[in-house]
C-alpha positions as CSV (number, residue, x, y, z in Angstrom):
1,M,-1.6,-7.6,3.4
2,N,-0.3,-8.6,7.0
3,Q,0.0,-12.3,5.9
4,S,3.2,-10.9,4.2
5,Y,5.9,-9.1,3.8
6,D,6.7,-9.6,0.4
7,H,6.3,-5.3,-1.3
8,V,5.5,-7.5,-4.3
9,V,3.0,-9.4,-3.1
10,Q,1.2,-6.2,-0.8
11,T,1.8,-3.7,-4.3
12,K,-0.4,-6.2,-6.2
13,F,-3.5,-6.7,-3.4
14,V,-3.8,-3.2,-3.3
15,L,-3.6,-2.8,-6.7
16,C,-6.0,-5.5,-7.5
17,Q,-8.5,-4.8,-4.5
18,M,-8.6,-0.4,-6.1
19,G,-9.3,-3.1,-9.7
20,Q,-12.9,-4.7,-8.0
21,K,-16.6,-3.4,-8.6
22,N,-17.0,-5.3,-4.5
23,I,-14.5,-4.6,-2.5
24,T,-15.7,-6.2,0.5
25,D,-15.6,-8.9,-1.9
26,I,-11.2,-9.5,-1.8
27,E,-11.4,-13.4,-2.9
28,E,-10.0,-13.3,-6.3
29,C,-7.6,-10.7,-5.1
30,T,-6.4,-13.0,-2.3
31,K,-6.6,-16.1,-4.5
32,S,-4.4,-15.1,-7.3
33,L,-1.9,-14.0,-4.9
34,G,-1.6,-17.5,-2.2
35,L,-3.1,-15.7,0.7
36,S,-6.2,-16.7,3.1
37,S,-9.3,-14.9,2.0
38,D,-10.6,-15.4,5.7
39,I,-11.1,-12.6,7.2
40,D,-13.0,-13.0,9.7
41,E,-10.3,-15.2,11.5
42,C,-7.7,-12.7,11.9
43,M,-11.1,-9.9,12.9
44,N,-11.6,-11.6,15.8
45,G,-8.3,-13.3,16.9
46,D,-4.9,-11.4,18.5
47,E,-3.8,-10.4,15.7
48,G,-6.5,-7.6,14.7
49,N,-6.6,-6.9,17.7
50,H,-3.4,-6.5,17.4
51,L,-3.6,-5.1,13.5
52,Q,-6.3,-1.6,15.2
53,L,-4.3,-1.2,17.5
54,Q,-1.2,-0.1,15.7
55,A,-3.6,1.2,13.5
56,E,-5.1,2.9,16.0
57,R,-1.6,4.4,17.1
58,V,-0.2,5.7,13.6
59,T,-3.9,7.7,13.8
60,F,-2.9,8.9,16.1
61,V,0.8,10.7,15.2
62,Y,-0.1,11.7,11.6
63,R,-3.9,13.4,12.3
64,P,-5.2,13.1,9.2
65,Q,-7.1,15.0,7.5
66,F,-8.9,12.8,5.2
67,L,-9.1,8.8,4.1
68,P,-7.4,7.6,2.7
69,T,-4.2,9.2,4.2
70,I,-1.0,7.3,2.9
71,I,2.4,7.1,4.7
72,Y,5.5,6.4,3.3
73,D,8.7,4.8,4.9
74,G,7.3,6.4,8.6
75,V,6.9,10.0,6.1
76,F,3.8,12.2,5.8
77,N,4.5,14.0,2.7
78,P,1.5,16.1,1.1
79,I,2.8,15.6,-2.7
80,L,3.4,11.9,-2.4
81,Q,0.2,11.6,-1.0
82,N,-1.4,13.6,-4.2
83,N,0.2,11.4,-6.3
84,S,-0.9,8.7,-4.6
85,L,-4.4,10.1,-4.9
86,K,-3.6,10.4,-9.4
87,D,-1.4,6.8,-9.8
88,F,-1.0,4.8,-6.8
89,L,1.4,2.1,-8.8
90,G,3.7,4.9,-10.3
91,T,3.5,6.6,-7.1
92,V,4.6,3.5,-5.2
93,C,7.4,2.8,-8.3
94,Y,8.5,5.6,-7.3
95,V,9.1,5.7,-4.2
96,F,10.6,2.1,-4.4
97,Q,12.9,3.2,-7.2
98,L,14.2,5.6,-4.0
99,R,14.6,3.0,-1.9
100,G,16.7,1.2,-3.8
101,D,13.8,-1.6,-3.9
102,L,12.6,-1.7,-7.7
103,I,14.6,-4.4,-8.5
104,P,12.2,-7.8,-6.6
105,L,9.4,-4.9,-8.2
106,S,10.2,-5.5,-11.8
107,R,7.5,-7.3,-12.2
108,V,4.5,-5.2,-10.9
109,C,7.0,-1.2,-11.8
110,N,6.6,-3.5,-15.7
111,Q,7.9,0.3,-17.5
112,P,10.1,3.0,-17.2
113,I,9.6,5.0,-13.6
114,V,10.0,9.0,-14.2
115,C,10.1,12.0,-11.8
116,L,5.5,12.6,-10.6
117,T,6.9,16.4,-9.3
118,C,10.6,18.2,-9.7
119,S,9.8,18.8,-5.5
120,I,10.1,14.6,-5.0
121,L,13.2,14.8,-6.8
122,T,14.7,16.0,-3.1
123,I,13.3,14.2,-0.5
């Protein structure tokens, strides 16, 4: 995820991994997106240390009650969290639609986005 700042690539990687029978095997998903699958290089280097410390800070700030806890735009929203667990792609597309980022994601969100719950519209 840290190899690309492109929301399309990141979203496609997450969706690909979520669809894998063996989630520890990232080769297929990374190869299809042109990303490196060398986890050991990241894990044992400075980048891995930096990412672990960043994750620690996020955990300290949000104090998640369970995993996965999904944070959108730096804010924990229980409605988006629940919707993400039911329909991750639909929720991600909805958030990007609210932010005005849907056009570059049209390859991922290739279906009309509808309101997930009325209360989300007030965000």
